[in-house]
N, C-alpha and C positions, 0 to 999 in steps of 0.2 A: 780535783784532789784525789789521790789514790787512798781509799779506805781500807779495803781488802782486796786482794788480788789472788786469784788461783794460778798457780804457775806448775805446768807440766813440762818437763824435759826428758828427752830421750836418754836411756841409760847408756854411758859410755865409759870405757876403761881409760886409763890415764896415758896409755900408749896411741890412743887413736888420734887421728889428725883433727877432727872436728871435737871440740870441747865446750861443755855447757857454760853458761854465763852464771856468775855469782848472783844469786836470788835477790839479795839486798840491793846490790848495785844496779840490777836490772830494774827493780821497783823504783829506786830513786830516779833513775835516768828517764824512765817513763813518765814519771810524776812531773818532771821538770818539762819535758818535751809536750806533754799532752796535759797542761796544767788547768784546763778549762773542762777536762773530762774524767770521770771515774772509771779507771781501768779495772774491768771486772775478770778478765781471764787473760792468761798468756799460755799458748800451747805450742811446743816446738812440732815441726813438721818434718817429716822424713823425707826432704827434697833436696836433691843436689848433694855434691861430694865436696864443696869447698866451704862457702858460708853456712852458718846456722840460720835456719828459716822458721819464723814463729808467727803464728796467727794471733793478733792481739784484738780482743773484744772490749768495748768500752761502752759507756752509758749512751754515746751517741752514735759511733762509727765502728767499723771494723777494718783492721789495718794488716799488711805484711809488715813484718820487721825481718831485716837481714843484719847479721852480725858478722864481721869478718873473723878470720881465725886469730888465736891469742898471738901476742907479740913473741917473736922468736920461733913461730911454727915453720917447719921445713918446707917452705913454698918453693916451687921451681921458678926458674928465671922468667919464663912467660908469664907468671901468675904474680909477679911483684906488683904492688900497689892496684890490685884489682878494683877494689871499691873506689879508690880516689882516681882511677882511670874513668870508671863509670860515672863519678860526679862530675868530672870535666866535661863529658858527653851529655849530661843529662838533658839540659835545655834543648840541644841539637836533636837528640834522639825523639824527644816527645813532640817537637815541632814537625819532625818529618812525617810522623804517623801517629794517629790518636790510638792505635793499637798497643803503643808502648806506654803503659800506665805511668802517670805523673809521679815524679819524685817530690814528695812532700817535705822531708826534712832530712838533713844528713848531720850526725853528730857522732859522739863517741860513748861507749859503755866500757868502763875499766881499761880504757886506752885501746879499744877494739873500735875501728870504724863501724858504724851502723847507719842504717836509713830506713824510713817508713815510706810505704806506698800504699794507696787504697787497695783493700782486698777485692779481688775481681771473681765474682760469683761465676760458676761454670764447671766444666769438666777439663782434667788435663787429657790433651789428645792421646798422648802415649798410654795412658791408663785405659783407654776405651777404644783403642784403633782396631782390635781384632774384633770388637763387637759392631763395629760399623759396616754398613754395606759398602761395597766396591765403589757405588755412585758417590756415597757420602765422602769417602776418603779422596776420590778424585776431585770432588768440589773443594775440599781442604788444601790439597796440594796445590791447586790452580791459585787459590787465595793466597798461599804461602808464597808462591812464585811472584804473584803480583806485589806483595810486601817487599820481597827481596829486590825486586827491580826498582822500586820506590826508593829503598834504602840506598840501592848502588848508584842512583843517580845523583847523590849527594857528593862532591868532590872536595877534598882538603887540599892544603897547600903543600904537605909533604906526607912521607910514608911512615907508618909505624904505629905503635901504640900510642894513646893520649897521654896527656900530661898526668904525672910528672915524668914520665918516660922520654928519653931524647928520640927526636923524630930525624928523618934522613931524606936527603934530596934525590937519592937513588934508591929504587926498589932492591937492587942486589945488596945494597948496604943493610937494609932492615933485615932481609933473610939471612945474611950473614951473621949479624949481630944476634938475631934470635936463635940460629942454629949454634953459634959459639956458646951462647949461654946455656943452651940444653947440653951441649957436650959437656961443659964444666960442671953441670949436674950429674950427668952420667959418670964421670971420673969420681966425683965426691961420693956417689952412691956405689961405686965399685962395680958398674955395668958398662964401662967403656970396652966394648968388644970389638972385634975385627970389623964386624958390619959397620959399626959407626965410624970407625977409623977410615974404611973404604968411602963411605958417603962423604966425610969430611974431605978427602982428598980429591974427589970428583966435583965437589961444588964449584970450585973457581972456574972450571972449564965452560960454566953456563952463565956467568956474569952478564955477557952481552946479551943472552937470550932474555934474562930477567930484565934488563934495563931497557928492552923494547916496551916494557910497561912504563908509560908516561904520566898516567892519571891515578891519583890517590882517592880511590873511591871508599865510601863508608861501608864496613861490613859488620854485620851483626856478631860473627865469631862463634856462635853456637845454636844456629836456626834449624832446630829439628823438634819432632813432635814432643819431646820432653819439656819443652819451653813454650809451649801453646795452649792456650786455654780456648775452649771451643763451647758452643750452645747451639740449641735448636736440632733439627732432625730433617731427614729427607731434603728436599729442595731448600728448606730454610736453614740448613745447617751452615754455621759460618764460624770464623775465628774472632774471638772476643778480645784476646790480648796476647802478645808476645812478650815473654818475660826474660830475665837474666841476660842483659846486655853488657855484662862486665868485662866480657871477652871481646868487645867491638874493637876494631882498628882501621886504620886506613891504609888501602892496598888494592891488589888485583882481585876482583869479585871471585875469580876461579879459586883463590887460594883459600877460602873457606872450607875448613875440613868436612863439612856436611855435604858438599858438593862432589867432592873427589874421593872421600874415603868412606862415609857413611852411605853415600848415593841417595839420589832422590828419583822419583818414578818421572815418566814423560809428562804426566799431568802437571808437574811443577814448572817445567819448561814451557808449557802451553801458556801458563799464567805468566811467566816471565817474558816470553815473546820469541825466545830462540834459544837452544841449547849451546851456551857459550863454552863448555867443556870440549865439546866434539870439534870445534873450531880453533880451539887453542893450539899452541905450540905444545907438541907431545913432551918435548924434553922438560919444558917449564912445569907441566903437570907432573912428571915424575919427581922433580925437585920437591914440589911442595908435598907429594905422597911420602917422599924420604923423610922430610921435616916432621911430619906427623907421626910416622912410625918410630922415629927416634923418640917423640914426646910419649908414645904409647910404651915404650921400653922402660923409661924412667918412671912413669906412672905405674907400671907393674910392681915396683917396690913399695909403693905407698899402700897399695890394696893387697901386698902378699899374694901376688899372683905370679905366674910363670910369664917370663918374657920371650918365650919360644917362638909364638906366633908373629909378633911384631918384628922379631930378628930375622925369621924367614921372610917376611914381606920386605923389609929393607934390602936383604940380600938380593932379591929379584928386581928391586928398584935400581940397585947398583949395577946389576947387569945390564939393564936398558940403558942407564945413563952411560955406562962404558961404551956400549955398542954405538951410541950416538955421538958420543965423543970421538970415536975413531973415524967417524964419516967425514 
């Protein structure tokens, strides 16, 4: 039973995408979900740009609490039902690798989806990456490549985002649906510029190339150092947990934005077994890049940033796609 609970939330303005959780509602929800424990403290962590993340300390355990955006939040097409999607994959993800923390409970807080996971002690790789030696980072990238290979070895029956999203028999159908949803977002937000229009008109020329992808493999969707907990040092350094799998989907492994846009070093591919990007159809890689630059354009509106860089990048993608269409 909760007797006293110290709550710390980040200060946020009413216009921000992430909004605080009502204190009384949060207390009652945790009291219900952790009825045999005394919740001592709940502290919001400045982690991620979508869900609210809290560290929950009780008389017995320590947890991570994730709370989805408020109802009516301006989510993009590809962000719809994120926590429900993660819930539908929870058992599969944890069975694939013990590096993915167990999902203890899914529930709601004031109509916002939420879940609890065990708190994983360690350091966020992104926070210390510049402090580590080259050898230590190389080991971690190799381990992350091994993890990705394990995940990608799991095959689904169809393409796309997990339930409750619609799934597709053809890979081109999912890409088209995803891009169309983003374009609708761009129009709604007033950023449907000529670069996006050109990309939209070029996409159908590459449906046959996309449909050469016959297997729907499991992708994490956000596999980079910001979502990796590490521990140890020197030769003993290792990945302890891989977090935030809400953007997981079924498709072509090369289409993970981290591999083609963020970029991974050779050490990652050493762990994976081979560099699958270098042997991929170049036109297909450009289609994926264009999709993510489109996403960057609409994301810029949320963070009140300039979309000049992703628009220029999309323009370059369009040039490459147009030259390949002409061949």
